[in-house]
C-alpha positions as CSV (number, residue, x, y, z in Angstrom):
1,P,-24.1,-17.1,-54.0
2,K,-26.9,-19.6,-54.3
3,L,-28.9,-20.1,-51.2
4,R,-29.4,-23.7,-50.1
5,F,-32.2,-24.4,-47.6
6,P,-32.1,-27.3,-45.1
7,A,-34.9,-29.1,-46.8
8,A,-33.2,-28.9,-50.2
9,V,-29.9,-30.2,-48.7
10,K,-31.8,-33.1,-47.0
11,D,-33.5,-34.0,-50.3
12,E,-30.1,-34.0,-52.1
13,R,-28.5,-36.3,-49.5
14,R,-31.5,-38.6,-49.6
15,N,-31.3,-39.0,-53.4
16,R,-27.6,-39.9,-53.1
17,R,-28.3,-42.6,-50.6
18,C,-31.5,-43.9,-52.2
19,G,-29.9,-46.3,-54.7
20,P,-27.7,-48.4,-52.3
21,G,-30.5,-48.5,-49.7
22,I,-33.1,-49.8,-52.1
23,A,-30.7,-52.5,-53.5
24,L,-30.0,-53.7,-49.9
25,W,-33.7,-54.1,-49.1
26,V,-34.5,-55.8,-52.3
27,V,-31.8,-58.5,-51.6
28,L,-33.1,-59.0,-48.0
29,L,-36.7,-59.1,-49.0
30,V,-36.2,-61.6,-51.9
31,G,-34.0,-63.8,-49.8
32,T,-36.6,-63.9,-47.0
33,V,-39.4,-64.7,-49.3
34,C,-37.4,-67.4,-51.0
35,Q,-36.7,-69.0,-47.6
36,G,-40.1,-70.7,-47.5
37,A,-39.8,-72.0,-51.0
38,A,-36.3,-73.4,-50.4
39,A,-37.3,-75.2,-47.2
40,G,-38.7,-78.3,-48.9
41,P,-35.8,-79.0,-51.2
42,A,-33.3,-78.4,-48.4
43,E,-34.9,-81.1,-46.3
44,D,-34.8,-83.5,-49.2
45,V,-31.0,-82.9,-49.7
46,E,-30.4,-83.5,-46.0
47,R,-32.3,-86.8,-46.1
48,A,-30.2,-87.8,-49.2
49,G,-27.0,-87.1,-47.3
50,A,-28.0,-89.4,-44.5
51,G,-28.1,-92.5,-46.6
52,P,-25.3,-94.7,-47.9
53,G,-23.0,-92.8,-50.2
54,G,-24.4,-89.5,-49.1
55,A,-21.4,-88.3,-47.2
56,G,-20.5,-85.9,-50.0
57,T,-23.9,-84.4,-50.4
58,W,-24.4,-80.7,-49.5
59,A,-27.5,-79.4,-47.7
60,F,-28.4,-75.7,-47.8
61,R,-30.7,-73.9,-45.4
62,W,-31.8,-70.3,-45.6
63,E,-33.5,-68.2,-42.9
64,G,-34.4,-64.5,-42.8
65,S,-36.3,-62.0,-40.8
66,L,-38.0,-58.6,-41.2
67,R,-39.1,-56.4,-38.3
68,A,-40.2,-52.9,-37.6
69,E,-39.5,-50.7,-34.6
70,T,-41.3,-47.4,-33.8
71,A,-40.7,-44.9,-31.0
72,V,-42.3,-41.6,-30.2
73,R,-40.7,-38.9,-28.0
74,L,-43.3,-38.0,-25.3
75,D,-41.4,-35.2,-23.8
76,G,-40.9,-32.0,-25.8
77,P,-40.3,-31.7,-28.6
78,R,-42.9,-34.5,-29.2
79,T,-41.6,-36.1,-32.4
80,L,-41.1,-39.4,-34.1
81,A,-37.8,-40.7,-32.6
82,K,-37.6,-44.0,-34.5
83,E,-39.2,-45.7,-37.5
84,R,-36.7,-48.4,-38.2
85,N,-37.1,-51.4,-40.5
86,L,-34.6,-54.2,-40.0
87,G,-33.9,-57.2,-42.2
88,G,-31.6,-60.1,-42.0
89,L,-30.6,-63.1,-44.2
90,R,-28.6,-66.1,-43.2
91,G,-27.5,-69.2,-45.1
92,V,-25.9,-72.4,-43.8
93,A,-24.4,-75.1,-45.9
94,T,-23.5,-78.5,-44.4
95,R,-21.9,-81.5,-46.0
96,G,-23.4,-85.0,-45.4
97,Q,-23.2,-86.3,-41.8
98,G,-19.7,-84.9,-41.3
99,G,-18.9,-82.0,-39.1
100,F,-18.2,-79.4,-41.9
101,A,-20.4,-76.3,-42.4
102,A,-20.2,-72.9,-43.9
103,T,-22.3,-69.9,-42.8
104,V,-22.9,-66.5,-44.2
105,G,-25.2,-63.8,-42.8
106,V,-26.0,-60.2,-43.6
107,R,-28.1,-57.6,-41.8
108,G,-29.3,-54.1,-42.5
109,F,-31.7,-51.4,-41.4
110,Y,-33.3,-48.2,-42.6
111,D,-34.8,-45.6,-40.2
112,A,-37.3,-43.3,-41.9
113,A,-37.4,-41.0,-38.9
114,Y,-34.3,-39.2,-40.1
115,D,-35.8,-38.4,-43.5
116,L,-39.0,-37.2,-41.9
117,S,-37.3,-34.7,-39.5
118,D,-34.8,-31.9,-39.9
119,R,-33.8,-31.8,-36.2
120,Y,-30.9,-34.2,-36.5
121,T,-27.4,-33.4,-37.6
122,E,-25.8,-34.9,-40.7
123,E,-23.4,-36.9,-38.5
124,V,-26.3,-38.5,-36.6
125,E,-28.1,-39.3,-39.9
126,K,-25.0,-40.9,-41.3
127,E,-24.6,-43.1,-38.3
128,L,-28.2,-44.1,-37.5
129,E,-30.3,-43.7,-40.7
130,S,-29.2,-46.8,-42.6
131,E,-26.7,-49.6,-42.4
132,G,-25.9,-52.8,-44.2
133,V,-23.2,-55.2,-42.8
134,L,-21.8,-58.6,-43.2
135,R,-22.6,-60.2,-39.8
136,E,-21.3,-63.8,-40.3
137,A,-18.9,-65.5,-42.7
138,F,-17.2,-68.5,-41.2
139,L,-16.2,-72.2,-41.8
140,E,-16.8,-74.7,-39.0
141,W,-15.5,-78.2,-38.4
142,S,-16.5,-80.3,-35.5
143,G,-15.1,-83.7,-34.4
144,E,-15.6,-85.9,-31.4
145,D,-13.8,-83.7,-28.9
146,F,-12.8,-80.6,-30.9
147,A,-14.6,-77.9,-32.8
148,L,-12.9,-75.3,-35.0
149,R,-14.5,-72.1,-36.4
150,L,-12.7,-69.7,-38.8
151,G,-14.0,-66.4,-40.0
152,K,-16.2,-63.5,-39.0
153,Q,-18.3,-64.6,-36.0
154,Q,-19.5,-63.9,-32.4
155,V,-17.9,-65.6,-29.4
156,V,-20.2,-65.4,-26.3
157,W,-18.7,-65.9,-22.9
158,G,-21.7,-65.8,-20.6
159,E,-24.5,-63.3,-19.8
160,A,-25.8,-62.3,-16.4
161,F,-28.9,-60.1,-15.7
162,G,-28.6,-58.1,-18.9
163,R,-25.0,-57.2,-18.3
164,F,-21.8,-58.2,-20.1
165,L,-19.8,-59.4,-17.1
166,T,-17.7,-62.0,-18.8
167,D,-18.9,-61.5,-22.4
168,I,-15.8,-59.4,-23.3
169,V,-14.4,-61.1,-26.4
170,V,-16.1,-59.0,-29.1
171,P,-16.9,-55.2,-28.9
172,K,-20.4,-53.9,-28.5
173,D,-22.7,-51.6,-30.5
174,L,-24.0,-49.2,-27.9
175,R,-25.6,-46.7,-30.1
176,E,-29.0,-47.6,-28.5
177,F,-27.4,-48.6,-25.2
178,L,-28.9,-52.0,-24.1
179,L,-32.3,-51.8,-25.8
180,P,-31.6,-54.2,-28.7
181,E,-31.1,-57.9,-28.2
182,F,-27.6,-58.9,-27.2
183,E,-27.1,-60.8,-30.6
184,F,-27.5,-57.4,-32.3
185,I,-25.4,-55.5,-29.8
186,R,-22.3,-57.7,-30.3
187,I,-20.0,-56.7,-33.2
188,P,-18.7,-59.8,-34.9
189,L,-14.9,-60.1,-35.6
190,W,-12.6,-62.1,-37.8
191,M,-11.1,-64.7,-35.6
192,A,-10.3,-68.4,-35.0
193,A,-12.0,-70.2,-32.2
194,L,-11.0,-73.7,-31.0
195,T,-13.1,-75.6,-28.5
196,W,-12.3,-78.8,-26.6
197,T,-15.1,-80.6,-24.8
198,R,-15.1,-83.6,-22.5
199,G,-18.3,-84.4,-20.7
200,N,-19.4,-81.2,-18.9
201,L,-16.0,-79.6,-19.3
202,A,-15.3,-77.2,-22.2
203,I,-12.2,-75.2,-22.9
204,E,-12.2,-72.5,-25.6
205,T,-9.3,-70.7,-27.1
206,V,-9.7,-67.7,-29.5
207,L,-7.2,-65.9,-31.7
208,V,-8.4,-62.4,-32.7
209,P,-6.3,-60.5,-35.3
210,D,-9.2,-58.2,-36.0
211,L,-9.0,-55.0,-33.8
212,K,-12.3,-53.1,-33.3
213,Y,-13.7,-51.0,-30.5
214,S,-17.2,-50.6,-29.1
215,V,-19.4,-48.1,-30.9
216,L,-21.0,-45.2,-29.0
217,P,-23.9,-42.9,-30.2
218,P,-22.8,-39.7,-32.0
219,A,-23.4,-36.4,-30.4
220,G,-26.6,-34.5,-31.5
């Protein structure tokens, strides 16, 4: 039988994942770079919608982010624990001065530490090396007293001292425990959220047909 060494197996898996990963990062990078170029025209569209007859005008706004996180294990074995690059892209379309809006957001990451080391199992690499997800995709309508949001979204019900005491509507991504920002820890769900406000009083009702559970880190 043909012998297959760990390094050769890792190279083979890396080549299979290379195409989708590169495509994801090209989309995120191009969208983030185009954000600055699109800021001026978007402001012009918003001003046009504010004038007479501009109620049917659509205004588009894009925003994106790129960030890098590095961690080194100080206790033995002293290795590179994280070399993660994260990117996000979000687009919002609003119509005139009305209360209708549409939002779409994606996010992805790639952690090079798993390609630079052979100490992690294939299950750990599959879970933590790279990811690309649809974070937001919802329609929103707001009136004088009511606001309705339909689609994939986060619903936040309070935070206290870094703990999720009442924030229990959506599941959590605990693969890195509580180190990331809460916005990234929450896992968005497909749902309908209706909010009624009157002065300082607000009552929110949610319907969640999407069933998901919190994610824990894999063993290894």
